[in-house]
C-alpha positions as a LaTeX table, in Angstrom:
\begin{tabular}{lrrr}
\hline
Residue & $x$ (\AA) & $y$ (\AA) & $z$ (\AA) \\
\hline
Unk1 & $-0.08$ & 0.05 & 0.07 \\
Unk2 & 1.70 & 3.22 & $-1.16$ \\
Unk3 & $-0.93$ & 5.84 & $-0.04$ \\
Unk4 & $-3.71$ & 5.90 & 2.56 \\
Unk5 & $-6.37$ & 8.40 & 3.62 \\
Unk6 & $-5.10$ & 9.66 & 7.10 \\
Unk7 & $-8.43$ & 10.53 & 8.83 \\
Unk8 & $-9.77$ & 6.94 & 8.64 \\
Unk9 & $-6.41$ & 5.52 & 9.73 \\
Unk10 & $-6.41$ & 7.85 & 12.73 \\
Unk11 & $-10.05$ & 6.94 & 13.58 \\
Unk12 & $-9.33$ & 3.29 & 13.38 \\
Unk13 & $-6.19$ & 3.70 & 15.77 \\
Unk14 & $-8.28$ & 5.66 & 18.27 \\
Unk15 & $-10.86$ & 2.73 & 18.63 \\
Unk16 & $-8.28$ & 0.37 & 20.05 \\
Unk17 & $-8.46$ & 1.90 & 23.47 \\
Unk18 & $-9.85$ & 4.89 & 25.49 \\
Unk19 & $-6.27$ & 5.17 & 27.15 \\
Unk20 & $-4.42$ & 6.17 & 24.09 \\
Unk21 & $-2.01$ & 9.17 & 24.74 \\
Unk22 & $-0.09$ & 9.17 & 21.60 \\
Unk23 & $-0.04$ & 7.87 & 17.97 \\
Unk24 & 3.56 & 7.26 & 16.50 \\
Unk25 & 4.30 & 6.86 & 12.90 \\
Unk26 & 7.94 & 5.77 & 11.92 \\
Unk27 & 9.51 & 4.46 & 8.97 \\
Unk28 & 10.14 & 0.67 & 9.23 \\
Unk29 & 7.32 & 0.18 & 11.65 \\
Unk30 & 3.67 & $-0.45$ & 11.75 \\
Unk31 & 1.55 & 2.63 & 13.13 \\
Unk32 & 1.89 & 2.56 & 16.98 \\
Unk33 & $-0.47$ & 3.71 & 19.60 \\
Unk34 & 0.81 & 4.41 & 23.22 \\
Unk35 & $-1.53$ & 3.07 & 25.97 \\
Unk36 & $-0.54$ & 3.90 & 29.71 \\
Unk37 & 3.04 & 4.62 & 28.47 \\
Unk38 & 3.67 & 1.47 & 26.42 \\
Unk39 & 3.76 & 1.41 & 22.65 \\
Unk40 & 1.60 & $-1.23$ & 20.84 \\
Unk41 & 1.53 & $-1.98$ & 17.11 \\
Unk42 & $-2.04$ & $-1.47$ & 15.21 \\
Unk43 & $-1.69$ & $-4.65$ & 12.81 \\
Unk44 & $-5.56$ & $-4.51$ & 11.92 \\
Unk45 & $-4.85$ & $-1.59$ & 9.72 \\
Unk46 & $-3.12$ & $-3.80$ & 7.21 \\
Unk47 & $-0.07$ & $-1.98$ & 7.00 \\
Unk48 & 3.16 & $-3.86$ & 7.74 \\
Unk49 & 5.81 & $-1.34$ & 7.84 \\
Unk50 & 5.61 & 2.28 & 6.84 \\
Unk51 & 7.71 & 3.44 & 3.87 \\
Unk52 & 9.48 & 6.85 & 3.76 \\
Unk53 & 7.02 & 7.96 & 1.16 \\
Unk54 & 3.94 & 6.96 & 3.59 \\
Unk55 & 5.47 & 9.03 & 6.53 \\
Unk56 & 6.14 & 11.85 & 4.11 \\
Unk57 & 2.47 & 11.78 & 2.89 \\
Unk58 & 1.34 & 11.79 & 6.51 \\
Unk59 & 3.49 & 14.84 & 7.19 \\
Unk60 & 2.34 & 16.82 & 4.19 \\
Unk61 & $-1.29$ & 15.96 & 5.07 \\
Unk62 & $-0.86$ & 17.18 & 8.71 \\
Unk63 & 0.74 & 20.42 & 7.45 \\
Unk64 & $-1.69$ & 21.13 & 4.74 \\
Unk65 & $-2.70$ & 24.80 & 5.02 \\
Unk66 & $-0.11$ & 25.53 & 7.63 \\
Unk67 & 3.08 & 26.90 & 5.45 \\
Unk68 & 4.61 & 28.33 & 8.61 \\
Unk69 & 4.94 & 24.60 & 10.13 \\
Unk70 & 6.16 & 23.33 & 6.75 \\
Unk71 & 8.90 & 26.28 & 6.80 \\
Unk72 & 10.02 & 25.37 & 10.23 \\
Unk73 & 10.34 & 21.74 & 9.18 \\
Unk74 & 12.50 & 22.55 & 6.27 \\
Unk75 & 14.63 & 24.83 & 8.11 \\
Unk76 & 14.88 & 23.31 & 11.43 \\
Unk77 & 14.33 & 19.72 & 11.04 \\
Unk78 & 11.17 & 19.54 & 13.14 \\
Unk79 & 7.92 & 21.41 & 13.60 \\
Unk80 & 5.03 & 21.56 & 16.17 \\
Unk81 & 1.47 & 22.03 & 15.12 \\
Unk82 & $-1.94$ & 21.19 & 16.15 \\
Unk83 & $-4.26$ & 18.92 & 14.03 \\
Unk84 & $-8.10$ & 17.98 & 14.55 \\
Unk85 & $-10.56$ & 15.31 & 13.40 \\
Unk86 & $-13.77$ & 17.35 & 13.09 \\
Unk87 & $-16.19$ & 16.62 & 15.96 \\
Unk88 & $-13.78$ & 13.95 & 17.19 \\
Unk89 & $-10.33$ & 14.65 & 18.68 \\
Unk90 & $-7.57$ & 17.23 & 18.82 \\
Unk91 & $-3.96$ & 16.44 & 18.47 \\
Unk92 & $-0.59$ & 18.19 & 19.47 \\
Unk93 & 1.71 & 17.04 & 16.76 \\
Unk94 & 5.50 & 17.03 & 16.13 \\
Unk95 & 6.90 & 16.20 & 12.88 \\
Unk96 & 10.97 & 15.78 & 12.67 \\
Unk97 & 13.39 & 14.46 & 10.34 \\
Unk98 & 15.55 & 11.49 & 11.15 \\
Unk99 & 18.12 & 9.51 & 8.91 \\
Unk100 & 16.72 & 11.34 & 5.90 \\
Unk101 & 12.96 & 10.46 & 6.60 \\
Unk102 & 10.03 & 11.89 & 8.55 \\
Unk103 & 8.57 & 10.64 & 11.96 \\
Unk104 & 5.49 & 11.95 & 13.38 \\
Unk105 & 4.17 & 11.94 & 17.00 \\
Unk106 & 0.55 & 12.85 & 17.67 \\
Unk107 & $-0.33$ & 13.58 & 21.30 \\
Unk108 & $-4.14$ & 13.12 & 21.90 \\
Unk109 & $-5.66$ & 16.05 & 23.47 \\
Unk110 & $-8.79$ & 15.29 & 25.37 \\
Unk111 & $-11.94$ & 17.35 & 24.12 \\
Unk112 & $-13.12$ & 17.93 & 27.57 \\
Unk113 & $-10.99$ & 20.12 & 30.05 \\
Unk114 & $-10.04$ & 18.15 & 33.07 \\
Unk115 & $-10.42$ & 19.34 & 36.60 \\
Unk116 & $-8.01$ & 19.14 & 39.62 \\
Unk117 & $-10.47$ & 16.43 & 40.86 \\
Unk118 & $-10.72$ & 14.32 & 37.71 \\
Unk119 & $-6.70$ & 14.37 & 37.51 \\
Unk120 & $-6.55$ & 13.31 & 41.18 \\
Unk121 & $-4.28$ & 15.96 & 42.21 \\
Unk122 & $-3.43$ & 17.06 & 45.59 \\
Unk123 & $-6.32$ & 19.60 & 47.07 \\
Unk124 & $-3.56$ & 22.19 & 48.06 \\
Unk125 & $-3.28$ & 22.98 & 44.29 \\
Unk126 & $-6.49$ & 24.59 & 44.20 \\
Unk127 & $-4.70$ & 27.70 & 46.04 \\
Unk128 & $-2.84$ & 28.48 & 42.99 \\
Unk129 & $-6.17$ & 29.74 & 41.35 \\
Unk130 & $-6.50$ & 32.19 & 44.03 \\
Unk131 & $-3.11$ & 33.99 & 43.61 \\
Unk132 & $-2.94$ & 37.43 & 42.18 \\
Unk133 & 0.74 & 37.51 & 41.08 \\
Unk134 & 3.99 & 35.70 & 40.91 \\
Unk135 & 5.06 & 32.68 & 39.07 \\
Unk136 & 3.99 & 29.11 & 39.05 \\
Unk137 & 5.72 & 26.46 & 37.30 \\
Unk138 & 4.63 & 22.81 & 36.37 \\
Unk139 & 7.46 & 20.81 & 35.42 \\
Unk140 & 8.32 & 16.91 & 34.52 \\
Unk141 & 9.15 & 14.81 & 31.54 \\
Unk142 & 7.18 & 14.81 & 28.28 \\
Unk143 & 3.85 & 13.00 & 28.86 \\
Unk144 & 3.77 & 13.60 & 32.60 \\
Unk145 & 0.45 & 15.46 & 32.26 \\
Unk146 & 1.78 & 19.30 & 32.72 \\
Unk147 & $-0.51$ & 20.76 & 30.05 \\
Unk148 & $-3.58$ & 18.88 & 31.63 \\
Unk149 & $-2.58$ & 20.26 & 35.05 \\
Unk150 & $-2.34$ & 23.88 & 33.59 \\
Unk151 & $-5.44$ & 23.61 & 31.70 \\
Unk152 & $-7.25$ & 22.35 & 34.87 \\
Unk153 & $-5.94$ & 25.69 & 36.65 \\
Unk154 & $-6.84$ & 27.88 & 34.07 \\
Unk155 & $-10.44$ & 26.50 & 33.72 \\
Unk156 & $-10.74$ & 27.26 & 37.31 \\
Unk157 & $-9.71$ & 30.74 & 37.20 \\
Unk158 & $-11.94$ & 31.11 & 34.11 \\
Unk159 & $-14.92$ & 29.75 & 36.00 \\
Unk160 & $-14.56$ & 31.81 & 39.18 \\
Unk161 & $-12.76$ & 35.10 & 38.75 \\
Unk162 & $-13.33$ & 37.97 & 36.17 \\
Unk163 & $-10.04$ & 38.13 & 34.77 \\
Unk164 & $-8.58$ & 38.70 & 31.26 \\
Unk165 & $-6.54$ & 35.48 & 30.64 \\
Unk166 & $-3.88$ & 35.34 & 27.65 \\
Unk167 & $-2.28$ & 31.99 & 26.78 \\
Unk168 & 0.76 & 31.65 & 24.46 \\
Unk169 & 1.06 & 27.89 & 23.31 \\
Unk170 & 2.96 & 26.07 & 20.62 \\
Unk171 & 0.63 & 24.67 & 19.46 \\
Unk172 & $-2.64$ & 25.42 & 21.30 \\
Unk173 & $-3.79$ & 22.46 & 23.14 \\
Unk174 & $-7.01$ & 22.59 & 25.13 \\
Unk175 & $-9.45$ & 24.85 & 23.66 \\
Unk176 & $-11.10$ & 27.18 & 26.47 \\
Unk177 & $-14.21$ & 29.46 & 26.22 \\
Unk178 & $-15.04$ & 32.50 & 27.93 \\
Unk179 & $-16.77$ & 31.95 & 31.02 \\
Unk180 & $-16.70$ & 34.33 & 33.81 \\
Unk181 & $-13.04$ & 35.37 & 32.62 \\
Unk182 & $-12.12$ & 36.57 & 29.07 \\
Unk183 & $-9.63$ & 34.06 & 27.75 \\
Unk184 & $-7.53$ & 34.63 & 24.48 \\
Unk185 & $-5.31$ & 31.86 & 23.26 \\
Unk186 & $-2.24$ & 32.78 & 20.72 \\
Unk187 & $-0.56$ & 30.04 & 18.90 \\
Unk188 & 3.20 & 30.27 & 17.81 \\
Unk189 & 3.58 & 30.19 & 14.19 \\
Unk190 & $-0.05$ & 31.45 & 13.19 \\
Unk191 & $-0.81$ & 34.07 & 15.76 \\
Unk192 & 2.65 & 35.09 & 16.86 \\
Unk193 & 6.25 & 34.82 & 15.69 \\
Unk194 & 7.71 & 33.23 & 18.90 \\
Unk195 & 7.13 & 33.26 & 22.63 \\
Unk196 & 9.34 & 36.29 & 23.74 \\
Unk197 & 7.74 & 38.51 & 20.94 \\
Unk198 & 4.18 & 37.18 & 22.12 \\
Unk199 & 4.98 & 37.50 & 25.75 \\
Unk200 & 6.08 & 41.27 & 25.27 \\
Unk201 & 2.72 & 41.88 & 23.49 \\
Unk202 & 0.82 & 40.24 & 26.06 \\
Unk203 & 2.04 & 42.77 & 28.56 \\
Unk204 & 0.40 & 45.39 & 26.62 \\
Unk205 & $-2.98$ & 43.39 & 26.43 \\
Unk206 & $-3.75$ & 44.06 & 30.08 \\
Unk207 & $-4.15$ & 40.39 & 31.09 \\
Unk208 & $-4.20$ & 39.50 & 34.77 \\
Unk209 & $-3.15$ & 35.78 & 34.18 \\
Unk210 & $-0.58$ & 34.81 & 31.44 \\
Unk211 & 0.01 & 31.13 & 30.44 \\
Unk212 & 3.23 & 30.32 & 28.66 \\
Unk213 & 3.33 & 26.85 & 27.01 \\
Unk214 & 7.01 & 26.32 & 27.90 \\
Unk215 & 9.65 & 28.63 & 29.34 \\
Unk216 & 12.54 & 27.37 & 26.63 \\
Unk217 & 15.19 & 29.97 & 26.80 \\
Unk218 & 16.75 & 32.94 & 28.61 \\
Unk219 & 14.65 & 35.49 & 26.80 \\
Unk220 & 11.20 & 34.05 & 27.47 \\
Unk221 & 12.32 & 33.44 & 31.13 \\
Unk222 & 13.37 & 37.03 & 31.72 \\
Unk223 & 10.28 & 38.36 & 30.29 \\
Unk224 & 8.25 & 36.01 & 32.36 \\
Unk225 & 9.81 & 37.01 & 35.49 \\
Unk226 & 9.22 & 40.63 & 34.60 \\
Unk227 & 5.68 & 39.91 & 34.07 \\
Unk228 & 5.40 & 38.26 & 37.71 \\
Unk229 & 7.41 & 41.09 & 39.18 \\
Unk230 & 4.84 & 43.58 & 37.62 \\
Unk231 & 1.75 & 42.07 & 39.13 \\
Unk232 & 0.75 & 39.29 & 36.84 \\
Unk233 & 0.21 & 35.70 & 37.56 \\
Unk234 & 2.37 & 33.76 & 35.17 \\
Unk235 & 1.92 & 30.02 & 34.68 \\
Unk236 & 4.44 & 28.05 & 32.57 \\
Unk237 & 6.20 & 24.71 & 32.33 \\
Unk238 & 9.61 & 23.12 & 32.33 \\
Unk239 & 11.16 & 19.78 & 31.46 \\
Unk240 & 12.86 & 19.31 & 34.79 \\
Unk241 & 12.71 & 16.29 & 36.96 \\
Unk242 & 11.84 & 18.06 & 40.46 \\
Unk243 & 11.69 & 21.49 & 42.28 \\
Unk244 & 15.31 & 21.54 & 43.05 \\
Unk245 & 16.32 & 20.88 & 39.50 \\
Unk246 & 14.02 & 23.61 & 38.10 \\
Unk247 & 15.63 & 26.36 & 40.24 \\
Unk248 & 19.00 & 25.14 & 38.93 \\
Unk249 & 17.68 & 25.19 & 35.53 \\
Unk250 & 16.64 & 28.73 & 35.69 \\
Unk251 & 19.59 & 30.00 & 37.45 \\
Unk252 & 21.84 & 28.13 & 34.85 \\
Unk253 & 20.20 & 30.26 & 32.08 \\
Unk254 & 21.85 & 33.45 & 33.44 \\
Unk255 & 25.38 & 34.49 & 33.62 \\
Unk256 & 27.48 & 33.24 & 36.41 \\
Unk257 & 27.98 & 36.90 & 37.82 \\
Unk258 & 24.14 & 37.55 & 37.91 \\
Unk259 & 23.37 & 34.31 & 39.86 \\
Unk260 & 22.80 & 36.12 & 43.17 \\
Unk261 & 20.57 & 38.68 & 41.27 \\
Unk262 & 18.46 & 35.92 & 39.72 \\
Unk263 & 18.30 & 33.88 & 42.98 \\
Unk264 & 16.70 & 36.89 & 44.74 \\
Unk265 & 14.39 & 37.70 & 41.96 \\
Unk266 & 13.27 & 34.09 & 41.74 \\
Unk267 & 12.85 & 33.66 & 45.65 \\
Unk268 & 10.68 & 36.80 & 45.54 \\
Unk269 & 8.48 & 35.93 & 42.46 \\
Unk270 & 7.79 & 32.19 & 42.67 \\
Unk271 & 4.75 & 30.90 & 44.30 \\
Unk272 & 4.64 & 27.23 & 43.47 \\
Unk273 & 6.79 & 24.64 & 41.61 \\
Unk274 & 4.55 & 21.46 & 41.12 \\
Unk275 & 6.48 & 18.57 & 39.61 \\
Unk276 & 4.85 & 15.56 & 38.07 \\
Unk277 & 5.65 & 11.97 & 37.40 \\
Unk278 & 2.92 & 9.56 & 36.02 \\
Unk279 & 3.33 & 5.96 & 37.57 \\
Unk280 & 1.32 & 2.90 & 36.07 \\
Unk281 & $-1.38$ & 1.78 & 38.25 \\
Unk282 & $-1.11$ & $-1.74$ & 39.95 \\
Unk283 & $-4.28$ & $-2.76$ & 38.39 \\
Unk284 & $-3.19$ & $-1.79$ & 34.87 \\
Unk285 & $-6.18$ & 0.73 & 34.50 \\
Unk286 & $-4.06$ & 3.77 & 33.46 \\
Unk287 & $-1.61$ & 5.68 & 35.47 \\
Unk288 & $-1.46$ & 8.01 & 38.52 \\
Unk289 & 0.23 & 11.19 & 39.11 \\
Unk290 & 2.82 & 11.58 & 41.76 \\
Unk291 & 3.17 & 15.09 & 42.67 \\
Unk292 & 5.76 & 16.98 & 44.24 \\
Unk293 & 4.82 & 20.63 & 45.72 \\
Unk294 & 7.18 & 23.41 & 46.67 \\
Unk295 & 5.55 & 26.37 & 47.99 \\
Unk296 & 6.82 & 29.87 & 48.59 \\
Unk297 & 7.47 & 30.36 & 52.29 \\
Unk298 & 9.95 & 32.17 & 54.33 \\
Unk299 & 12.08 & 29.13 & 54.60 \\
Unk300 & 11.90 & 28.06 & 50.87 \\
Unk301 & 12.67 & 31.62 & 49.89 \\
Unk302 & 15.68 & 31.76 & 52.20 \\
Unk303 & 17.06 & 28.28 & 50.46 \\
Unk304 & 16.50 & 29.75 & 47.18 \\
Unk305 & 18.14 & 33.11 & 47.60 \\
Unk306 & 21.00 & 31.84 & 49.60 \\
Unk307 & 21.59 & 28.44 & 47.77 \\
Unk308 & 20.90 & 25.07 & 49.32 \\
Unk309 & 23.49 & 23.65 & 51.89 \\
Unk310 & 23.84 & 20.59 & 54.14 \\
Unk311 & 20.43 & 20.17 & 56.16 \\
Unk312 & 19.08 & 23.37 & 54.31 \\
Unk313 & 17.68 & 21.88 & 51.08 \\
Unk314 & 14.52 & 22.59 & 49.28 \\
Unk315 & 13.84 & 18.77 & 49.73 \\
Unk316 & 14.17 & 19.14 & 53.70 \\
Unk317 & 11.73 & 22.08 & 53.39 \\
Unk318 & 9.20 & 19.97 & 51.45 \\
Unk319 & 9.40 & 17.01 & 53.83 \\
Unk320 & 8.85 & 19.40 & 56.79 \\
Unk321 & 6.09 & 21.32 & 54.98 \\
Unk322 & 3.17 & 19.23 & 55.12 \\
Unk323 & 1.17 & 21.90 & 57.08 \\
Unk324 & 1.88 & 24.36 & 54.33 \\
Unk325 & 0.45 & 22.09 & 51.64 \\
Unk326 & 3.97 & 20.87 & 50.44 \\
Unk327 & 5.17 & 17.19 & 49.86 \\
Unk328 & 8.02 & 15.50 & 47.94 \\
Unk329 & 8.07 & 12.71 & 45.48 \\
Unk330 & 9.22 & 9.87 & 47.66 \\
Unk331 & 6.76 & 10.36 & 50.47 \\
Unk332 & 4.04 & 10.43 & 47.91 \\
Unk333 & 5.20 & 7.27 & 46.31 \\
Unk334 & 5.63 & 5.64 & 49.62 \\
Unk335 & 1.86 & 6.20 & 50.22 \\
Unk336 & 1.22 & 4.80 & 46.73 \\
Unk337 & 3.00 & 1.62 & 47.22 \\
Unk338 & 1.32 & 1.15 & 50.93 \\
Unk339 & $-2.09$ & 1.51 & 49.57 \\
Unk340 & $-1.04$ & $-0.79$ & 46.68 \\
Unk341 & $-2.01$ & 1.92 & 44.15 \\
Unk342 & 1.27 & 1.10 & 42.38 \\
Unk343 & 3.53 & $-1.80$ & 42.51 \\
Unk344 & 6.78 & $-1.61$ & 44.53 \\
Unk345 & 8.74 & $-2.29$ & 41.28 \\
Unk346 & 7.05 & 0.73 & 39.51 \\
Unk347 & 7.11 & 2.81 & 42.56 \\
Unk348 & 10.76 & 2.29 & 43.24 \\
Unk349 & 11.55 & 2.98 & 39.53 \\
Unk350 & 10.03 & 6.66 & 39.74 \\
Unk351 & 11.46 & 7.48 & 43.00 \\
Unk352 & 14.01 & 10.09 & 43.44 \\
Unk353 & 16.25 & 7.93 & 45.95 \\
Unk354 & 14.87 & 4.37 & 45.79 \\
Unk355 & 17.27 & 3.17 & 48.39 \\
Unk356 & 15.92 & 5.72 & 51.02 \\
Unk357 & 12.49 & 4.79 & 49.85 \\
Unk358 & 13.19 & 0.96 & 50.66 \\
Unk359 & 14.39 & 1.91 & 54.18 \\
Unk360 & 11.22 & 4.33 & 54.69 \\
Unk361 & 8.80 & 1.60 & 53.62 \\
Unk362 & 10.85 & $-0.51$ & 56.45 \\
Unk363 & 10.23 & 2.04 & 59.04 \\
Unk364 & 13.66 & 3.70 & 58.83 \\
Unk365 & 14.14 & 7.25 & 58.24 \\
Unk366 & 17.36 & 6.54 & 56.36 \\
Unk367 & 20.44 & 4.55 & 56.14 \\
Unk368 & 22.03 & 6.78 & 58.93 \\
Unk369 & 19.84 & 4.74 & 61.25 \\
Unk370 & 22.08 & 1.73 & 60.68 \\
Unk371 & 25.35 & 3.44 & 59.62 \\
Unk372 & 25.77 & 6.57 & 61.86 \\
Unk373 & 27.99 & 5.78 & 64.80 \\
Unk374 & 26.21 & 8.62 & 66.94 \\
Unk375 & 22.96 & 6.61 & 66.83 \\
Unk376 & 24.67 & 3.38 & 68.39 \\
Unk377 & 24.00 & 4.61 & 71.93 \\
Unk378 & 23.70 & 2.35 & 75.00 \\
Unk379 & 20.51 & 4.32 & 76.09 \\
Unk380 & 17.38 & 2.04 & 75.31 \\
Unk381 & 15.36 & 3.04 & 72.17 \\
Unk382 & 11.63 & 2.85 & 72.05 \\
Unk383 & 10.40 & 0.03 & 69.91 \\
Unk384 & 9.76 & 0.95 & 66.32 \\
Unk385 & 6.40 & $-0.61$ & 64.86 \\
Unk386 & 7.09 & $-1.55$ & 61.27 \\
Unk387 & 3.95 & $-2.27$ & 59.24 \\
Unk388 & 4.71 & $-4.95$ & 56.45 \\
Unk389 & 4.73 & $-3.76$ & 52.97 \\
Unk390 & 3.64 & $-5.96$ & 49.94 \\
Unk391 & 6.57 & $-7.11$ & 48.16 \\
Unk392 & 9.24 & $-6.10$ & 50.77 \\
Unk393 & 10.56 & $-9.04$ & 53.07 \\
Unk394 & 10.26 & $-8.40$ & 56.57 \\
Unk395 & 13.56 & $-7.23$ & 58.47 \\
Unk396 & 15.49 & $-10.02$ & 59.90 \\
Unk397 & 16.43 & $-9.77$ & 63.53 \\
Unk398 & 19.46 & $-11.12$ & 65.32 \\
Unk399 & 23.22 & $-10.63$ & 64.80 \\
Unk400 & 22.92 & $-11.72$ & 61.27 \\
Unk401 & 20.87 & $-8.75$ & 60.26 \\
Unk402 & 22.63 & $-6.22$ & 57.94 \\
Unk403 & 21.80 & $-3.44$ & 55.23 \\
Unk404 & 21.65 & $-6.13$ & 52.50 \\
Unk405 & 18.58 & $-7.82$ & 54.37 \\
Unk406 & 16.87 & $-4.40$ & 53.78 \\
Unk407 & 17.18 & $-4.37$ & 50.23 \\
Unk408 & 17.19 & $-8.09$ & 48.92 \\
\hline
\end{tabular}
């Protein structure tokens, strides 16, 4: 088969499951769908392996009527755009060159805007919608649900407040309608040249809330900080794995001699850093978001302004900040494992520090409980009650016990 009509192919692929997150077209492979984080071939289409000609036809079909996207692909080797099947589904599309051929990844965008409740996000995040200024960052790897979280936050503001909201996206994903607020969505390529120019223009459009699809570079980050400093609420994303790395990434965009200045500005303007990891459910029915929350408090502002040091880290602040609505990944994943929402194996694979998580599941705060000589006191210790955890052997007792017993 040298040619096929794209919409029916996409329609057929979408009927495989209601858990599809991506469609994947690559030369030498059958069309693939990603379900709960795993790729699966769609053999029912009768397409054995896609040829270079077929992936090129798919790319040209997707870019039909979008010369800007075609221009970016020709000059940079990749392009982002949106695509929709009328009355069916919208997609965020990336087309890129590899080894002289085209590959296409189509991210499925739900037609309904999610809520914080349907995404099973922590209730403290609802406080973000009440902020009047500052910067909120949602971080995580590709496919971690950052766009869905931002869409839920924007929709909540749209429903409850009378604001002007401007979104700058590449491409536009969730389609918002005017509710209590007025919302205008601008797409890079068709509505604006790039993020910096669109963001500068947004500052003249009297918005209360600005959503930036991604803070990709120094210029976008600088303008976003300026917007937050001048009374706007700015929401954006970064591809970083946790809150600490997010701070490092932003500081790293600036010259070394400006580090203290940017630390001070960031400490004063940030309100929340929300990091996400999607972990497969133990029952196989989708994935659950493990969410780390760093909130602006006197302590976290101090650590950002002065830099982290031993005993004064953002991780320490999150661990101690439960009453302020903060939480860190490994404590969240520990709860998921104990409730059997996720398997031990999957939980450990997504943990920031798997060894310490194993110890925590055993009832130990850290390896120091066993290795630190200061903790070997002749004074009697209160008994520690350890609840057995599925998949982890109970700790051995007696003189033969060792650290290896905890991680076998």
